[in-house]
A tleap script that builds the chain and sets N, CA, C and O, in Angstrom:
source leaprc.protein.ff14SB
mol = sequence {
  NMET ASP GLN ASP ILE ASN LYS ILE TYR HIE
  ASN ASP PHE GLY VAL SER PHE ILE TRP LYS
  GLN GLU THR PRO LYS LYS LYS GLN SER PRO
  LYS ILE GLN ILE ILE PHE ARG ASP MET GLY
  PHE TYR LEU THR TYR ARG GLU ILE ILE GLN
  PHE GLN LYS GLN ILE GLN TYR VAL LYS PHE
  SER ASN PRO CYS ALA GLN CYS LYS TYR LYS
  GLU ARG ASN ARG PHE MET LEU LEU LYS THR
  PRO CYS SER GLN VAL ASP LEU ALA ILE ASN
  ALA LEU GLU LEU ARG ASP ILE ASP ASP LEU
  ILE ALA GLY THR LEU PHE HIE ILE GLU LEU
  ASP ASP TYR VAL ASN GLU ILE CYS LYS CASN
}
set mol.1.N position { 120.751 88.097 -106.202 }
set mol.1.CA position { 122.059 88.199 -106.817 }
set mol.1.C position { 123.109 87.457 -106.000 }
set mol.1.O position { 124.079 86.959 -106.573 }
set mol.2.N position { 122.949 87.366 -104.675 }
set mol.2.CA position { 123.945 86.701 -103.830 }
set mol.2.C position { 124.184 85.245 -104.242 }
set mol.2.O position { 125.261 84.697 -104.009 }
set mol.3.N position { 123.149 84.612 -104.869 }
set mol.3.CA position { 123.326 83.237 -105.294 }
set mol.3.C position { 124.252 83.146 -106.506 }
set mol.3.O position { 124.824 82.088 -106.771 }
set mol.4.N position { 124.400 84.244 -107.239 }
set mol.4.CA position { 125.177 84.240 -108.474 }
set mol.4.C position { 126.632 84.643 -108.283 }
set mol.4.O position { 127.429 84.545 -109.217 }
set mol.5.N position { 126.990 85.098 -107.074 }
set mol.5.CA position { 128.344 85.615 -106.857 }
set mol.5.C position { 129.012 84.985 -105.647 }
set mol.5.O position { 128.354 84.465 -104.745 }
set mol.6.N position { 130.332 85.048 -105.653 }
set mol.6.CA position { 131.141 84.736 -104.474 }
set mol.6.C position { 131.786 86.051 -104.065 }
set mol.6.O position { 132.754 86.497 -104.681 }
set mol.7.N position { 131.244 86.668 -103.021 }
set mol.7.CA position { 131.753 87.970 -102.591 }
set mol.7.C position { 133.148 87.811 -102.003 }
set mol.7.O position { 133.418 86.888 -101.235 }
set mol.8.N position { 134.024 88.734 -102.381 }
set mol.8.CA position { 135.393 88.733 -101.876 }
set mol.8.C position { 135.521 89.738 -100.742 }
set mol.8.O position { 136.001 89.401 -99.660 }
set mol.9.N position { 135.090 90.980 -100.990 }
set mol.9.CA position { 135.249 92.055 -100.000 }
set mol.9.C position { 134.264 93.170 -100.327 }
set mol.9.O position { 133.887 93.367 -101.482 }
set mol.10.N position { 133.857 93.894 -99.290 }
set mol.10.CA position { 133.038 95.086 -99.519 }
set mol.10.C position { 133.323 96.108 -98.436 }
set mol.10.O position { 133.752 95.769 -97.333 }
set mol.11.N position { 133.076 97.361 -98.770 }
set mol.11.CA position { 133.066 98.440 -97.785 }
set mol.11.C position { 131.886 99.340 -98.136 }
set mol.11.O position { 131.094 98.995 -99.013 }
set mol.12.N position { 131.754 100.482 -97.473 }
set mol.12.CA position { 130.616 101.361 -97.736 }
set mol.12.C position { 130.647 101.950 -99.150 }
set mol.12.O position { 129.632 102.453 -99.632 }
set mol.13.N position { 131.788 101.891 -99.805 }
set mol.13.CA position { 131.961 102.507 -101.118 }
set mol.13.C position { 131.731 101.546 -102.274 }
set mol.13.O position { 131.283 101.960 -103.344 }
set mol.14.N position { 132.037 100.255 -102.070 }
set mol.14.CA position { 131.921 99.312 -103.175 }
set mol.14.C position { 132.032 97.867 -102.750 }
set mol.14.O position { 132.031 97.544 -101.562 }
set mol.15.N position { 132.127 97.004 -103.744 }
set mol.15.CA position { 132.166 95.561 -103.502 }
set mol.15.C position { 133.035 94.902 -104.568 }
set mol.15.O position { 133.150 95.395 -105.690 }
set mol.16.N position { 133.642 93.781 -104.194 }
set mol.16.CA position { 134.369 92.956 -105.161 }
set mol.16.C position { 133.865 91.521 -105.030 }
set mol.16.O position { 133.589 91.034 -103.934 }
set mol.17.N position { 133.755 90.864 -106.177 }
set mol.17.CA position { 133.257 89.490 -106.178 }
set mol.17.C position { 133.660 88.788 -107.462 }
set mol.17.O position { 134.131 89.404 -108.418 }
set mol.18.N position { 133.458 87.478 -107.450 }
set mol.18.CA position { 133.652 86.642 -108.630 }
set mol.18.C position { 132.284 86.075 -108.990 }
set mol.18.O position { 131.572 85.566 -108.124 }
set mol.19.N position { 131.921 86.160 -110.252 }
set mol.19.CA position { 130.691 85.519 -110.713 }
set mol.19.C position { 130.878 84.018 -110.582 }
set mol.19.O position { 131.920 83.491 -110.972 }
set mol.20.N position { 129.880 83.315 -110.035 }
set mol.20.CA position { 130.013 81.864 -109.833 }
set mol.20.C position { 130.297 81.121 -111.126 }
set mol.20.O position { 131.041 80.140 -111.115 }
set mol.21.N position { 129.726 81.560 -112.237 }
set mol.21.CA position { 130.008 80.873 -113.497 }
set mol.21.C position { 131.438 81.114 -113.955 }
set mol.21.O position { 131.924 80.405 -114.837 }
set mol.22.N position { 132.137 82.113 -113.367 }
set mol.22.CA position { 133.534 82.402 -113.704 }
set mol.22.C position { 134.511 81.627 -112.831 }
set mol.22.O position { 135.703 81.595 -113.138 }
set mol.23.N position { 134.044 81.000 -111.748 }
set mol.23.CA position { 134.934 80.278 -110.855 }
set mol.23.C position { 135.612 79.167 -111.648 }
set mol.23.O position { 134.942 78.284 -112.183 }
set mol.24.N position { 136.939 79.211 -111.722 }
set mol.24.CA position { 137.645 78.285 -112.605 }
set mol.24.C position { 137.646 76.853 -112.089 }
set mol.24.O position { 137.735 76.605 -110.887 }
set mol.25.N position { 137.546 75.922 -113.024 }
set mol.25.CA position { 137.644 74.502 -112.678 }
set mol.25.C position { 139.116 74.107 -112.616 }
set mol.25.O position { 139.507 73.215 -111.863 }
set mol.26.N position { 139.917 74.789 -113.421 }
set mol.26.CA position { 141.351 74.505 -113.472 }
set mol.26.C position { 142.103 75.531 -112.647 }
set mol.26.O position { 141.502 76.261 -111.859 }
set mol.27.N position { 143.391 75.590 -112.822 }
set mol.27.CA position { 144.269 76.464 -112.036 }
set mol.27.C position { 144.268 77.918 -112.529 }
set mol.27.O position { 144.930 78.763 -111.925 }
set mol.28.N position { 143.542 78.227 -113.609 }
set mol.28.CA position { 143.550 79.592 -114.134 }
set mol.28.C position { 142.885 80.562 -113.165 }
set mol.28.O position { 142.042 80.172 -112.357 }
set mol.29.N position { 143.268 81.800 -113.256 }
set mol.29.CA position { 142.747 82.831 -112.363 }
set mol.29.C position { 141.507 83.478 -112.966 }
set mol.29.O position { 141.538 83.913 -114.117 }
set mol.30.N position { 140.413 83.548 -112.203 }
set mol.30.CA position { 139.201 84.179 -112.730 }
set mol.30.C position { 139.324 85.706 -112.725 }
set mol.30.O position { 140.168 86.273 -112.030 }
set mol.31.N position { 138.481 86.346 -113.500 }
set mol.31.CA position { 138.425 87.804 -113.443 }
set mol.31.C position { 137.544 88.187 -112.257 }
set mol.31.O position { 136.592 87.488 -111.909 }
set mol.32.N position { 137.891 89.313 -111.651 }
set mol.32.CA position { 137.199 89.785 -110.456 }
set mol.32.C position { 136.424 91.043 -110.819 }
set mol.32.O position { 136.954 91.951 -111.459 }
set mol.33.N position { 135.176 91.084 -110.407 }
set mol.33.CA position { 134.327 92.254 -110.636 }
set mol.33.C position { 134.505 93.187 -109.441 }
set mol.33.O position { 134.318 92.775 -108.296 }
set mol.34.N position { 134.868 94.442 -109.707 }
set mol.34.CA position { 134.990 95.452 -108.664 }
set mol.34.C position { 134.040 96.584 -109.029 }
set mol.34.O position { 134.146 97.174 -110.104 }
set mol.35.N position { 133.115 96.880 -108.128 }
set mol.35.CA position { 132.096 97.889 -108.405 }
set mol.35.C position { 132.166 98.978 -107.348 }
set mol.35.O position { 132.170 98.701 -106.149 }
set mol.36.N position { 132.222 100.234 -107.816 }
set mol.36.CA position { 132.130 101.399 -106.937 }
set mol.36.C position { 131.688 102.597 -107.772 }
set mol.36.O position { 131.902 102.628 -108.984 }
set mol.37.N position { 131.083 103.565 -107.133 }
set mol.37.CA position { 130.633 104.801 -107.769 }
set mol.37.C position { 129.943 104.561 -109.119 }
set mol.37.O position { 130.301 105.179 -110.122 }
set mol.38.N position { 128.971 103.677 -109.137 }
set mol.38.CA position { 128.172 103.387 -110.334 }
set mol.38.C position { 128.996 102.852 -111.507 }
set mol.38.O position { 128.572 102.970 -112.656 }
set mol.39.N position { 130.151 102.276 -111.240 }
set mol.39.CA position { 130.996 101.712 -112.289 }
set mol.39.C position { 131.435 100.317 -111.890 }
set mol.39.O position { 131.588 100.007 -110.709 }
set mol.40.N position { 131.631 99.495 -112.885 }
set mol.40.CA position { 132.148 98.152 -112.639 }
set mol.40.C position { 133.389 97.903 -113.474 }
set mol.40.O position { 133.435 98.244 -114.656 }
set mol.41.N position { 134.384 97.311 -112.855 }
set mol.41.CA position { 135.607 96.923 -113.550 }
set mol.41.C position { 135.736 95.410 -113.436 }
set mol.41.O position { 135.542 94.842 -112.362 }
set mol.42.N position { 136.060 94.773 -114.532 }
set mol.42.CA position { 136.207 93.333 -114.600 }
set mol.42.C position { 137.690 93.062 -114.814 }
set mol.42.O position { 138.180 93.140 -115.940 }
set mol.43.N position { 138.415 92.740 -113.724 }
set mol.43.CA position { 139.876 92.760 -113.735 }
set mol.43.C position { 140.491 91.422 -113.344 }
set mol.43.O position { 139.900 90.635 -112.604 }
set mol.44.N position { 141.683 91.188 -113.858 }
set mol.44.CA position { 142.474 90.045 -113.419 }
set mol.44.C position { 143.206 90.437 -112.129 }
set mol.44.O position { 143.238 91.607 -111.749 }
set mol.45.N position { 143.780 89.450 -111.476 }
set mol.45.CA position { 144.558 89.707 -110.266 }
set mol.45.C position { 145.693 90.695 -110.556 }
set mol.45.O position { 145.921 91.627 -109.785 }
set mol.46.N position { 146.397 90.489 -111.658 }
set mol.46.CA position { 147.508 91.389 -112.011 }
set mol.46.C position { 147.039 92.815 -112.269 }
set mol.46.O position { 147.729 93.771 -111.916 }
set mol.47.N position { 145.876 92.959 -112.880 }
set mol.47.CA position { 145.334 94.302 -113.124 }
set mol.47.C position { 144.962 94.987 -111.810 }
set mol.47.O position { 145.087 96.205 -111.682 }
set mol.48.N position { 144.510 94.208 -110.846 }
set mol.48.CA position { 144.191 94.781 -109.528 }
set mol.48.C position { 145.469 95.246 -108.847 }
set mol.48.O position { 145.479 96.304 -108.217 }
set mol.49.N position { 146.538 94.484 -108.958 }
set mol.49.CA position { 147.845 94.905 -108.422 }
set mol.49.C position { 148.286 96.207 -109.086 }
set mol.49.O position { 148.752 97.125 -108.412 }
set mol.50.N position { 148.141 96.283 -110.389 }
set mol.50.CA position { 148.496 97.497 -111.142 }
set mol.50.C position { 147.649 98.679 -110.658 }
set mol.50.O position { 148.166 99.782 -110.486 }
set mol.51.N position { 146.369 98.454 -110.442 }
set mol.51.CA position { 145.466 99.497 -109.960 }
set mol.51.C position { 145.899 99.975 -108.576 }
set mol.51.O position { 145.885 101.174 -108.299 }
set mol.52.N position { 146.280 99.045 -107.714 }
set mol.52.CA position { 146.745 99.411 -106.379 }
set mol.52.C position { 147.988 100.296 -106.459 }
set mol.52.O position { 148.128 101.237 -105.678 }
set mol.53.N position { 148.879 100.006 -107.382 }
set mol.53.CA position { 150.075 100.834 -107.550 }
set mol.53.C position { 149.710 102.244 -107.997 }
set mol.53.O position { 150.319 103.212 -107.543 }
set mol.54.N position { 148.738 102.369 -108.870 }
set mol.54.CA position { 148.279 103.691 -109.303 }
set mol.54.C position { 147.646 104.465 -108.144 }
set mol.54.O position { 147.845 105.672 -108.006 }
set mol.55.N position { 146.888 103.756 -107.320 }
set mol.55.CA position { 146.272 104.382 -106.143 }
set mol.55.C position { 147.356 104.913 -105.211 }
set mol.55.O position { 147.261 106.041 -104.726 }
set mol.56.N position { 148.385 104.104 -104.958 }
set mol.56.CA position { 149.476 104.533 -104.084 }
set mol.56.C position { 150.225 105.723 -104.674 }
set mol.56.O position { 150.632 106.630 -103.947 }
set mol.57.N position { 150.405 105.717 -105.984 }
set mol.57.CA position { 151.078 106.841 -106.647 }
set mol.57.C position { 150.297 108.138 -106.433 }
set mol.57.O position { 150.877 109.162 -106.074 }
set mol.58.N position { 148.986 108.094 -106.654 }
set mol.58.CA position { 148.163 109.289 -106.467 }
set mol.58.C position { 148.152 109.698 -104.995 }
set mol.58.O position { 148.215 110.883 -104.668 }
set mol.59.N position { 148.073 108.722 -104.133 }
set mol.59.CA position { 148.019 108.981 -102.685 }
set mol.59.C position { 149.265 109.717 -102.188 }
set mol.59.O position { 149.166 110.628 -101.366 }
set mol.60.N position { 150.426 109.323 -102.684 }
set mol.60.CA position { 151.668 109.898 -102.167 }
set mol.60.C position { 152.261 111.010 -103.023 }
set mol.60.O position { 153.242 111.638 -102.622 }
set mol.61.N position { 151.685 111.262 -104.189 }
set mol.61.CA position { 152.191 112.365 -105.015 }
set mol.61.C position { 151.147 113.457 -105.163 }
set mol.61.O position { 151.160 114.216 -106.132 }
set mol.62.N position { 150.258 113.530 -104.211 }
set mol.62.CA position { 149.146 114.480 -104.256 }
set mol.62.C position { 149.628 115.897 -103.961 }
set mol.62.O position { 149.981 116.196 -102.820 }
set mol.63.N position { 149.652 116.772 -104.960 }
set mol.63.CA position { 150.135 118.136 -104.743 }
set mol.63.C position { 149.147 119.018 -103.969 }
set mol.63.O position { 149.509 120.093 -103.491 }
set mol.64.N position { 147.908 118.558 -103.854 }
set mol.64.CA position { 146.877 119.377 -103.198 }
set mol.64.C position { 146.529 118.863 -101.809 }
set mol.64.O position { 145.403 119.043 -101.347 }
set mol.65.N position { 147.471 118.232 -101.147 }
set mol.65.CA position { 147.200 117.656 -99.833 }
set mol.65.C position { 146.752 118.704 -98.818 }
set mol.65.O position { 146.031 118.382 -97.874 }
set mol.66.N position { 147.170 119.942 -99.004 }
set mol.66.CA position { 146.816 121.002 -98.064 }
set mol.66.C position { 145.585 121.802 -98.502 }
set mol.66.O position { 145.198 122.751 -97.820 }
set mol.67.N position { 144.971 121.436 -99.619 }
set mol.67.CA position { 143.805 122.177 -100.119 }
set mol.67.C position { 142.667 122.147 -99.103 }
set mol.67.O position { 142.430 121.139 -98.438 }
set mol.68.N position { 141.986 123.252 -99.001 }
set mol.68.CA position { 140.904 123.388 -98.035 }
set mol.68.C position { 139.739 122.434 -98.329 }
set mol.68.O position { 139.132 121.899 -97.402 }
set mol.69.N position { 139.427 122.221 -99.602 }
set mol.69.CA position { 138.264 121.420 -99.982 }
set mol.69.C position { 138.646 120.066 -100.584 }
set mol.69.O position { 137.914 119.529 -101.416 }
set mol.70.N position { 139.786 119.513 -100.169 }
set mol.70.CA position { 140.274 118.257 -100.745 }
set mol.70.C position { 139.318 117.087 -100.512 }
set mol.70.O position { 139.304 116.130 -101.285 }
set mol.71.N position { 138.530 117.165 -99.458 }
set mol.71.CA position { 137.608 116.075 -99.143 }
set mol.71.C position { 136.458 116.001 -100.151 }
set mol.71.O position { 135.929 114.918 -100.405 }
set mol.72.N position { 136.069 117.138 -100.723 }
set mol.72.CA position { 134.886 117.178 -101.587 }
set mol.72.C position { 135.192 117.374 -103.068 }
set mol.72.O position { 134.484 116.829 -103.915 }
set mol.73.N position { 136.209 118.124 -103.392 }
set mol.73.CA position { 136.507 118.431 -104.795 }
set mol.73.C position { 137.236 117.271 -105.462 }
set mol.73.O position { 138.165 116.693 -104.897 }
set mol.74.N position { 136.807 116.949 -106.652 }
set mol.74.CA position { 137.432 115.848 -107.409 }
set mol.74.C position { 138.571 116.400 -108.251 }
set mol.74.O position { 138.429 116.596 -109.458 }
set mol.75.N position { 139.684 116.645 -107.611 }
set mol.75.CA position { 140.831 117.249 -108.285 }
set mol.75.C position { 141.928 116.243 -108.612 }
set mol.75.O position { 142.897 116.592 -109.287 }
set mol.76.N position { 141.796 115.007 -108.151 }
set mol.76.CA position { 142.811 113.987 -108.413 }
set mol.76.C position { 142.385 113.123 -109.598 }
set mol.76.O position { 141.205 112.808 -109.753 }
set mol.77.N position { 143.333 112.752 -110.413 }
set mol.77.CA position { 143.066 111.893 -111.564 }
set mol.77.C position { 143.729 110.540 -111.316 }
set mol.77.O position { 144.952 110.441 -111.217 }
set mol.78.N position { 142.910 109.516 -111.219 }
set mol.78.CA position { 143.384 108.159 -110.946 }
set mol.78.C position { 143.300 107.324 -112.224 }
set mol.78.O position { 142.219 107.127 -112.779 }
set mol.79.N position { 144.444 106.841 -112.680 }
set mol.79.CA position { 144.472 105.951 -113.844 }
set mol.79.C position { 143.966 104.580 -113.412 }
set mol.79.O position { 144.254 104.118 -112.309 }
set mol.80.N position { 143.217 103.946 -114.285 }
set mol.80.CA position { 142.713 102.603 -114.019 }
set mol.80.C position { 143.448 101.613 -114.929 }
set mol.80.O position { 144.152 102.031 -115.848 }
set mol.81.N position { 143.293 100.315 -114.685 }
set mol.81.CA position { 143.914 99.331 -115.575 }
set mol.81.C position { 143.345 99.365 -117.000 }
set mol.81.O position { 143.939 98.806 -117.921 }
set mol.82.N position { 142.212 100.013 -117.172 }
set mol.82.CA position { 141.627 100.185 -118.507 }
set mol.82.C position { 142.216 101.464 -119.092 }
set mol.82.O position { 141.927 102.559 -118.610 }
set mol.83.N position { 143.026 101.334 -120.113 }
set mol.83.CA position { 143.797 102.476 -120.615 }
set mol.83.C position { 142.932 103.655 -121.073 }
set mol.83.O position { 143.407 104.791 -121.089 }
set mol.84.N position { 141.693 103.409 -121.438 }
set mol.84.CA position { 140.825 104.492 -121.885 }
set mol.84.C position { 140.059 105.164 -120.747 }
set mol.84.O position { 139.308 106.108 -120.991 }
set mol.85.N position { 140.233 104.694 -119.503 }
set mol.85.CA position { 139.433 105.207 -118.392 }
set mol.85.C position { 140.322 105.724 -117.265 }
set mol.85.O position { 141.114 104.978 -116.689 }
set mol.86.N position { 140.177 107.003 -116.962 }
set mol.86.CA position { 140.763 107.624 -115.766 }
set mol.86.C position { 139.614 108.152 -114.935 }
set mol.86.O position { 138.565 108.500 -115.477 }
set mol.87.N position { 139.796 108.216 -113.629 }
set mol.87.CA position { 138.742 108.669 -112.734 }
set mol.87.C position { 139.113 109.980 -112.053 }
set mol.87.O position { 140.222 110.119 -111.537 }
set mol.88.N position { 138.199 110.937 -112.049 }
set mol.88.CA position { 138.364 112.154 -111.263 }
set mol.88.C position { 137.773 111.857 -109.888 }
set mol.88.O position { 136.583 111.565 -109.765 }
set mol.89.N position { 138.613 111.933 -108.857 }
set mol.89.CA position { 138.182 111.547 -107.513 }
set mol.89.C position { 138.625 112.580 -106.489 }
set mol.89.O position { 139.503 113.402 -106.750 }
set mol.90.N position { 137.995 112.521 -105.310 }
set mol.90.CA position { 138.423 113.368 -104.198 }
set mol.90.C position { 139.159 112.510 -103.169 }
set mol.90.O position { 139.296 111.299 -103.345 }
set mol.91.N position { 139.624 113.134 -102.114 }
set mol.91.CA position { 140.443 112.432 -101.111 }
set mol.91.C position { 139.668 111.317 -100.404 }
set mol.91.O position { 140.232 110.262 -100.115 }
set mol.92.N position { 138.391 111.540 -100.128 }
set mol.92.CA position { 137.600 110.502 -99.462 }
set mol.92.C position { 137.394 109.295 -100.374 }
set mol.92.O position { 137.477 108.149 -99.933 }
set mol.93.N position { 137.126 109.565 -101.647 }
set mol.93.CA position { 136.958 108.469 -102.592 }
set mol.93.C position { 138.262 107.699 -102.769 }
set mol.93.O position { 138.250 106.472 -102.870 }
set mol.94.N position { 139.373 108.402 -102.806 }
set mol.94.CA position { 140.672 107.734 -102.914 }
set mol.94.C position { 140.894 106.800 -101.730 }
set mol.94.O position { 141.346 105.668 -101.904 }
set mol.95.N position { 140.577 107.269 -100.532 }
set mol.95.CA position { 140.722 106.437 -99.331 }
set mol.95.C position { 139.842 105.193 -99.431 }
set mol.95.O position { 140.286 104.091 -99.109 }
set mol.96.N position { 138.597 105.365 -99.874 }
set mol.96.CA position { 137.668 104.239 -99.956 }
set mol.96.C position { 138.047 103.250 -101.058 }
set mol.96.O position { 137.917 102.039 -100.877 }
set mol.97.N position { 138.516 103.762 -102.200 }
set mol.97.CA position { 138.974 102.882 -103.280 }
set mol.97.C position { 140.209 102.112 -102.818 }
set mol.97.O position { 140.336 100.917 -103.086 }
set mol.98.N position { 141.110 102.791 -102.129 }
set mol.98.CA position { 142.309 102.145 -101.590 }
set mol.98.C position { 141.925 100.995 -100.661 }
set mol.98.O position { 142.488 99.905 -100.758 }
set mol.99.N position { 140.978 101.231 -99.773 }
set mol.99.CA position { 140.521 100.187 -98.853 }
set mol.99.C position { 139.883 99.030 -99.615 }
set mol.99.O position { 140.142 97.868 -99.304 }
set mol.100.N position { 139.058 99.334 -100.604 }
set mol.100.CA position { 138.381 98.293 -101.382 }
set mol.100.C position { 139.394 97.415 -102.123 }
set mol.100.O position { 139.279 96.189 -102.112 }
set mol.101.N position { 140.365 98.031 -102.754 }
set mol.101.CA position { 141.372 97.269 -103.502 }
set mol.101.C position { 142.278 96.485 -102.549 }
set mol.101.O position { 142.567 95.314 -102.797 }
set mol.102.N position { 142.725 97.118 -101.467 }
set mol.102.CA position { 143.583 96.424 -100.488 }
set mol.102.C position { 142.845 95.253 -99.842 }
set mol.102.O position { 143.414 94.175 -99.674 }
set mol.103.N position { 141.588 95.463 -99.481 }
set mol.103.CA position { 140.787 94.388 -98.882 }
set mol.103.C position { 140.558 93.246 -99.849 }
set mol.103.O position { 140.585 92.079 -99.458 }
set mol.104.N position { 140.335 93.574 -101.106 }
set mol.104.CA position { 140.152 92.548 -102.143 }
set mol.104.C position { 141.413 91.716 -102.285 }
set mol.104.O position { 141.354 90.487 -102.282 }
set mol.105.N position { 142.550 92.378 -102.411 }
set mol.105.CA position { 143.821 91.649 -102.548 }
set mol.105.C position { 144.109 90.800 -101.323 }
set mol.105.O position { 144.557 89.661 -101.449 }
set mol.106.N position { 143.855 91.347 -100.131 }
set mol.106.CA position { 144.093 90.594 -98.899 }
set mol.106.C position { 143.283 89.301 -98.891 }
set mol.106.O position { 143.816 88.233 -98.589 }
set mol.107.N position { 142.004 89.397 -99.219 }
set mol.107.CA position { 141.144 88.214 -99.171 }
set mol.107.C position { 141.485 87.206 -100.261 }
set mol.107.O position { 141.401 86.000 -100.029 }
set mol.108.N position { 141.865 87.673 -101.434 }
set mol.108.CA position { 142.298 86.748 -102.498 }
set mol.108.C position { 143.552 86.012 -102.053 }
set mol.108.O position { 143.638 84.791 -102.187 }
set mol.109.N position { 144.526 86.747 -101.525 }
set mol.109.CA position { 145.788 86.132 -101.099 }
set mol.109.C position { 145.587 85.215 -99.898 }
set mol.109.O position { 146.232 84.171 -99.806 }
set mol.110.N position { 144.707 85.589 -98.983 }
set mol.110.CA position { 144.393 84.735 -97.839 }
set mol.110.C position { 143.751 83.429 -98.313 }
set mol.110.O position { 144.119 82.351 -97.844 }
set mol.111.N position { 142.801 83.520 -99.232 }
set mol.111.CA position { 142.170 82.318 -99.796 }
set mol.111.C position { 143.203 81.414 -100.461 }
set mol.111.O position { 143.195 80.199 -100.264 }
set mol.112.N position { 144.090 82.015 -101.249 }
set mol.112.CA position { 145.137 81.227 -101.914 }
set mol.112.C position { 146.029 80.535 -100.889 }
set mol.112.O position { 146.382 79.368 -101.054 }
set mol.113.N position { 146.392 81.253 -99.835 }
set mol.113.CA position { 147.253 80.701 -98.794 }
set mol.113.C position { 146.568 79.527 -98.077 }
set mol.113.O position { 147.170 78.471 -97.887 }
set mol.114.N position { 145.323 79.724 -97.688 }
set mol.114.CA position { 144.587 78.670 -96.975 }
set mol.114.C position { 144.408 77.454 -97.876 }
set mol.114.O position { 144.574 76.320 -97.427 }
set mol.115.N position { 144.070 77.682 -99.143 }
set mol.115.CA position { 143.909 76.558 -100.078 }
set mol.115.C position { 145.220 75.801 -100.265 }
set mol.115.O position { 145.214 74.576 -100.382 }
set mol.116.N position { 146.328 76.510 -100.295 }
set mol.116.CA position { 147.643 75.868 -100.441 }
set mol.116.C position { 147.989 75.053 -99.191 }
set mol.116.O position { 148.512 73.944 -99.302 }
set mol.117.N position { 147.705 75.591 -98.014 }
set mol.117.CA position { 147.970 74.892 -96.747 }
set mol.117.C position { 147.117 73.627 -96.650 }
set mol.117.O position { 147.595 72.583 -96.206 }
set mol.118.N position { 145.858 73.724 -97.066 }
set mol.118.CA position { 144.941 72.584 -96.966 }
set mol.118.C position { 145.315 71.446 -97.910 }
set mol.118.O position { 144.938 70.297 -97.678 }
set mol.119.N position { 146.055 71.759 -98.974 }
set mol.119.CA position { 146.506 70.709 -99.893 }
set mol.119.C position { 147.513 69.790 -99.217 }
set mol.119.O position { 147.587 68.599 -99.521 }
set mol.120.N position { 148.284 70.355 -98.296 }
set mol.120.CA position { 149.361 69.584 -97.651 }
set mol.120.C position { 148.874 68.811 -96.493 }
set mol.120.O position { 149.654 68.112 -95.845 }
savepdb mol mol.pdb
quit
């Protein structure tokens, strides 16, 4: 499978990549595959930004921060960029999803920056 993808970022929870056949020839932005917890999301850059905002909202508006079993119980509801899909997650999963999305955005933006610098 590694021959078919350009990996962007991974952690112990998931991975993000672009399918090689999706790598754009023109200036358009490809969709990014993000896989975690037996699910895959096929998202644009803007949808990933939107997802990150939802993650931050759940992270900072968590009413159960003091719950005894917050690490294991899936009591948080995380909205995804797919309007029909919300995820029930626990605090550890939220942390790992946050890292996966932040790492993905960092590497996409770093690639864009380096490519822009190399043009000059």
